[in-house]
C-alpha positions in Angstrom: 22.5 64.1 26.6 23.8 60.8 27.9 26.8 58.6 27.2 24.6 55.8 26.0 25.3 54.8 22.3 21.6 54.2 21.7 18.1 55.4 22.9 15.3 53.5 24.6 11.6 53.4 24.0 9.6 56.4 25.4 7.9 54.2 28.0 11.2 53.5 29.8 11.3 57.2 30.9 8.0 57.1 32.8 7.1 53.5 33.7 8.9 52.6 36.9 9.7 49.1 38.2 6.6 47.5 39.8 6.4 48.4 43.5 5.8 44.8 44.3 8.8 43.6 42.3 10.9 46.2 44.0 9.9 45.1 47.5 10.6 41.5 46.7 14.3 42.4 46.9 14.0 42.9 50.7 14.3 39.9 52.9 12.6 40.8 56.1 11.0 38.7 58.9 7.6 40.4 58.6 6.7 40.1 55.0 3.3 41.4 54.1 4.2 42.6 50.6 3.6 40.7 47.4 0.8 38.2 47.2 3.1 35.1 47.4 1.1 31.9 48.1 2.3 30.4 51.3 0.0 27.4 51.7 1.0 25.4 48.6 0.3 21.6 48.2 4.0 20.9 47.9 3.9 17.2 48.8 1.2 16.6 46.1 3.2 18.6 43.5 6.4 16.8 44.4 4.7 13.4 44.1 3.3 14.4 40.7 6.8 15.3 39.5 8.1 11.9 40.8 5.3 10.0 39.1 5.8 11.9 35.8 9.6 11.2 35.9 9.0 7.5 36.6 6.4 7.3 33.8 8.8 8.9 31.3 11.7 6.7 32.4 9.5 3.6 31.9 8.5 4.8 28.4 12.2 5.3 27.5 13.1 1.9 28.9 10.4 0.3 26.7 11.9 2.0 23.6 9.1 4.6 23.4 10.8 8.0 23.8 8.2 9.9 21.7 5.9 11.0 24.6 8.8 12.1 26.9 10.3 14.1 24.0 7.0 15.8 23.4 6.7 16.7 27.0 10.0 18.5 26.9 9.4 20.2 23.5 7.6 23.1 21.9 3.9 22.9 21.9 0.9 24.6 20.2 0.7 28.3 21.0 -2.8 28.1 22.6 -1.7 25.2 24.8 -1.9 21.4 24.9 -5.3 19.9 24.2 -5.2 17.6 27.2 -4.9 20.4 29.7 -7.4 22.6 27.9 -9.9 19.8 28.0 -9.4 19.2 31.7 -9.8 22.9 32.5 -12.8 23.3 30.2 -14.7 20.6 32.0 -13.9 22.2 35.4 -15.0 25.6 34.3 -18.3 24.2 33.0 -19.0 21.9 36.0 -17.8 24.2 38.8 -18.4 27.7 37.5 -21.3 27.2 35.1 -19.5 28.7 32.1 -20.9 27.9 28.7 -18.3 26.6 26.3 -18.5 24.9 22.8 -20.8 21.9 23.1 -18.7 19.6 21.0 -15.1 20.7 21.6 -15.1 22.9 24.8 -11.3 22.8 25.0 -11.2 24.9 21.8 -12.6 27.8 23.9 -9.7 27.6 26.4 -6.3 29.3 25.9 -3.2 28.6 27.9 -0.8 31.5 28.6 2.4 31.9 30.5 0.7 33.1 33.6 -2.5 35.2 33.5 -0.2 38.2 33.5 0.7 37.4 29.9 -3.0 37.2 29.1 -3.6 40.6 30.6 -0.7 42.1 28.6 -1.8 40.4 25.4 -5.4 41.4 25.6 -4.5 45.1 26.1 -1.9 44.8 23.3 -4.5 43.2 21.1 -7.6 45.3 21.7 -6.3 48.8 22.7 -4.9 51.5 20.5 -3.3 54.7 21.8 -5.8 56.9 23.7 -8.5 54.2 23.8 -10.4 54.2 27.1 -10.3 51.6 29.8 -12.6 51.8 32.8 -11.4 50.1 36.0 -11.9 50.2 39.7 -10.2 52.6 42.1 -7.9 51.1 43.4 -7.0 48.4 40.8 -4.4 45.7 40.3 -1.2 47.3 39.3 -0.3 44.4 37.0 -3.1 45.6 34.8 -2.6 49.3 35.2 1.0 49.5 34.2 0.7 47.6 30.9 -2.4 49.6 30.1 -0.5 52.9 30.6 2.6 51.5 28.9 0.5 50.5 25.8 -1.1 53.9 25.5 -4.5 53.4 27.0 -6.4 56.2 28.7 -7.3 54.7 32.1 -10.3 56.0 34.0 -10.8 54.8 37.6 -14.3 54.4 39.1 -14.9 54.4 42.9 -15.6 51.1 44.8 -17.0 50.2 48.2 -16.8 47.2 50.5 -18.7 45.1 47.9 -16.3 45.9 45.1 -17.1 47.5 41.7 -20.3 49.5 41.6 -22.2 48.9 38.3 -24.1 52.2 38.4 -20.9 54.2 38.6 -19.5 52.3 35.7 -22.6 53.0 33.6 -22.4 56.7 34.5 -18.7 56.8 33.6 -19.4 55.2 30.2 -21.9 58.0 29.4 -19.6 60.7 30.7 -16.8 59.3 28.5 -19.0 59.4 25.5 -20.0 63.0 26.3 -16.6 64.5 27.4 -14.1 62.3 25.4 -16.3 61.6 22.4 -15.7 57.8 22.7 -16.9 54.9 24.6 -14.6 52.7 26.7 -13.2 49.7 24.9 -12.8 47.7 28.0 -13.9 47.3 31.6 -11.4 45.6 33.9 -12.6 44.0 37.2 -11.5 41.4 39.8 -14.9 40.2 41.2 -13.6 37.6 43.7 -11.5 39.0 46.6 -10.0 41.6 44.4 -6.4 42.7 44.4 -5.7 45.0 46.2 -8.8 45.5 48.5 -9.9 42.0 49.0 -13.6 42.8 48.3 -16.1 40.4 46.5 -18.9 41.5 44.2 -22.4 40.1 45.0 -24.2 38.3 42.2 -26.6 41.2 41.6 -23.7 43.5 40.8 -22.0 41.0 38.5 -25.1 40.5 36.4 -25.8 44.2 36.3 -22.2 44.9 35.1 -22.6 42.3 32.4 -25.8 43.8 31.2 -24.2 47.3 31.1 -21.3 45.9 29.0 -23.8 44.1 26.7 -25.9 47.3 26.3 -22.9 49.5 25.5 -21.1 46.8 23.5 -18.0 47.0 25.6 -15.8 44.1 26.6 -15.3 43.1 30.3 -12.0 41.7 31.2 -12.8 39.5 34.3 -9.7 38.6 36.3 -10.5 35.5 38.3 -7.1 35.1 39.9 -8.6 34.4 43.4 -11.7 32.5 42.2 -10.6 29.3 43.9 -9.2 31.0 47.0 -12.6 31.6 48.7 -12.7 30.5 52.4 -15.7 32.3 53.8 -19.3 32.6 52.6 -21.1 31.5 49.5 -19.2 31.6 46.2 -20.9 33.8 43.6 -21.0 32.9 39.9 -18.4 34.5 37.7 -19.5 37.3 35.4 -18.6 35.0 32.5 -21.4 32.7 33.5 -23.9 35.3 32.3 -22.1 35.5 28.9 -23.7 32.4 27.4 -22.9 33.4 23.8 -19.2 34.2 24.6 -19.3 37.7 23.2 -18.6 40.2 25.9 -16.4 38.8 28.7 -12.8 37.8 28.5 -12.3 35.5 31.6 -8.8 35.1 32.9 -7.7 32.5 35.5 -4.3 31.4 36.9 -2.9 28.3 38.5 -0.5 30.4 40.6 -2.8 30.7 43.6 -4.7 27.3 43.4 -1.7 25.1 42.5 1.7 26.8 42.5 3.6 29.6 40.8 4.5 27.6 37.7 3.5 30.4 35.3 0.4 28.8 33.6 -2.7 30.9 33.1 -5.9 29.8 31.4 -8.6 32.0 29.8 -11.8 32.0 27.9 -11.9 34.7 25.2 -14.6 35.5 22.7 -13.6 33.8 19.4 -12.2 36.7 17.5 -10.4 38.0 20.6 -8.9 34.6 21.2 -7.6 34.4 17.6 -5.7 37.7 17.9 -4.5 37.1 21.4 -3.1 33.8 20.2 -1.2 35.6 17.5 0.2 38.0 20.0 1.2 35.2 22.4 3.1 33.6 19.6 5.3 36.6 19.3 5.7 36.9 23.1 6.8 33.4 24.0 6.0 30.9 21.1 4.3 28.5 23.6 4.0 27.8 27.3 6.1 24.9 28.7 4.6 21.5 27.9 6.0 19.7 30.9 4.3 22.1 33.3 1.0 21.7 31.4 1.4 17.9 31.8 2.0 18.3 35.6 -1.0 20.6 36.0 -3.3 18.3 34.0 -2.6 15.6 36.6 -3.2 18.1 39.5 -6.5 19.4 38.2 -7.8 15.9 37.3 -6.8 14.1 40.4 -5.8 16.3 43.3 -7.1 19.9 43.5 -10.3 19.2 45.3 -8.5 17.0 47.8 -5.7 19.4 48.7 -7.1 22.9 48.1 -9.4 22.9 51.2 -6.4 22.5 53.5 -4.8 25.6 51.9 -8.0 27.6 52.2 -8.2 26.8 55.9 -4.7 28.1 56.3 -5.5 31.3 54.5 -8.7 31.8 56.5 -6.8 31.5 59.8 -4.1 33.9 58.6 -6.7 36.5 57.5 -8.5 36.3 60.8 -5.3 36.7 62.8 -4.3 39.7 60.7 -7.7 41.3 60.9 -7.8 40.9 64.7 -4.3 42.4 65.2 -5.2 45.4 63.0 -8.4 46.0 64.9 -6.6 45.8 68.3 -3.4 47.8 67.5 -3.8 50.2 64.5 -4.7 53.9 64.9 -8.1 55.2 63.7 -8.9 54.0 60.2 -10.9 51.3 58.5 -10.1 48.0 56.7 -11.7 45.4 54.4 -12.8 42.0 55.7 -12.0 39.6 52.9 -13.9 36.4 52.2 -11.0 35.0 50.2 -7.9 36.0 48.4 -4.6 37.2 49.9 -5.1 40.8 51.0 -6.5 43.3 53.6 -6.7 47.0 52.6 -6.3 49.5 55.3 -7.0 53.3 55.1 -6.0 55.7 57.8 -8.5 58.3 59.0 -5.6 60.8 58.7 -5.8 62.0 55.1 -2.3 63.5 55.4 -0.7 60.2 56.2 1.7 59.0 53.5 2.0 55.2 53.6 4.9 55.1 51.2 7.0 57.6 53.2 6.1 55.6 56.3 7.3 52.4 54.7 10.7 53.8 53.9 11.3 55.7 57.1 9.6 53.4 59.7 8.4 50.0 58.5 11.4 48.8 56.5 14.0 49.8 59.2 11.8 47.7 61.6 11.8 44.7 59.2 8.2 45.1 58.0 7.0 45.2 54.4 3.6 46.0 53.0 2.7 47.7 49.7 1.7 51.3 49.8 -1.8 51.8 48.4 -0.6 54.5 46.0 0.9 51.7 43.8 -2.6 50.7 42.8 -3.6 53.8 41.0 -2.5 54.6 37.5 0.5 56.9 36.9 -1.7 59.0 34.6 -5.3 59.1 33.6 -8.6 60.2 35.0 -11.0 59.5 37.8 -14.8 59.5 37.6 -16.4 61.4 40.5 -20.0 60.3 40.9 -21.1 63.2 43.0 -20.1 65.7 40.3 -20.7 63.4 37.3 -17.5 64.3 35.7 -13.9 63.3 35.1 -10.9 64.8 36.9 -7.2 64.1 36.9 -6.6 60.7 38.5 -7.0 60.8 42.3 -4.7 58.6 44.5 -5.2 57.8 48.2 -1.8 58.1 49.8 -3.1 57.1 53.2 -3.7 53.5 52.3 -1.8 50.2 52.3 -2.3 46.6 51.0 -1.3 44.1 53.6 -0.9 40.4 52.5 -1.5 37.5 54.9 -0.9 34.8 52.3 2.8 34.1 52.9 3.6 34.4 56.6 2.6 32.1 59.4 -0.1 33.2 61.9 2.6 33.7 64.6 4.6 36.0 62.3 1.5 37.8 61.2 0.3 38.4 64.8 3.7 39.7 66.0 4.5 41.7 62.8 1.1 43.4 62.5 1.1 44.3 66.2 4.6 45.8 65.8 3.3 47.7 62.7 0.3 49.0 64.7 2.6 50.3 67.4 4.7 52.2 64.8 1.6 53.6 63.2 0.2 54.8 66.5 3.5 56.4 67.3 3.6 58.2 64.0 0.0 59.3 63.9 -0.8 60.4 67.4 
């Protein structure tokens, strides 16, 4: 019994605040927590804003306020046609994605960040106890909404090349046998995934698509780090194999490749897009028009000029972090990302608790990372390939996600070496 005059929804009693959101409250010198982009093209973005403002002032001076008023007004729920057209052309030309031949922009939907698209597609396609298969570990921004909205999440093991298609196929068959239903959705991040930083090779991407097609299950492909690739050959998105636009919902965001202005863009199968659009209308009515205008200019004129500089910065930061980990951390193993924002480290000591260490040792020494346990569902099941069965969800407590995206190479080197010293002291 409480003194509150009202009650809250059931989910508020078991869904905690995001670990990443929680850690953002700390202002520490050695910040390796949330994936905050730290190599933004701010001069270009500032110039775009100046040019936009001058253009609007000129229109107003000429007695034509209609365009400026439209830029600061409500827009269509699926987004403004000019930005959707620009992004459609880029997805077709750069990523080989098949869109409507006459009006490709109709296949693109704008959301308020790709996080909104993630939430809306679960809300649209999943009923209570429907099954979702995803990687172990997986992006917590997908896991939490999935659990909140009643999905039964089943995690599937990964390796240093990301999702393993054979395990997904085995898990689908086990779900049918043990749960009496097939998964409604497979969620993967093929390019430099969050949290591990691994990238799926082309062969695996095509195999996973064929599995989804065979079992008539939708893939939600999160391409958040698609443009943030700084080492090696870029593989085609899974969506490129979906030439009939039936089985893959492809989600992208401007947050990493432009700035955190909360604009996502997605390609959904037509019926999925229709229902997600309805859901979005209830969530926010429409995404801001003025931001869409700014991004349209960025994607048409600037991205390919300024993004390489950002990628080189991220490459150097990743290399410095990897070297410092290798030279100072106690026995364990890490990923070696070809892009994205993160390195995943796992201690050889299975009894090591990275969350407890964060609170007791790292934070008091001005260091933040995200404990790996945050990237496993609060409840659900794990598929064990060696036993071909489902068990209560397994979480690796001896893991951490360390972000190199925000801090300078000097801060990374000093902070990671300090963290390594603390870890050695605690684990030896």
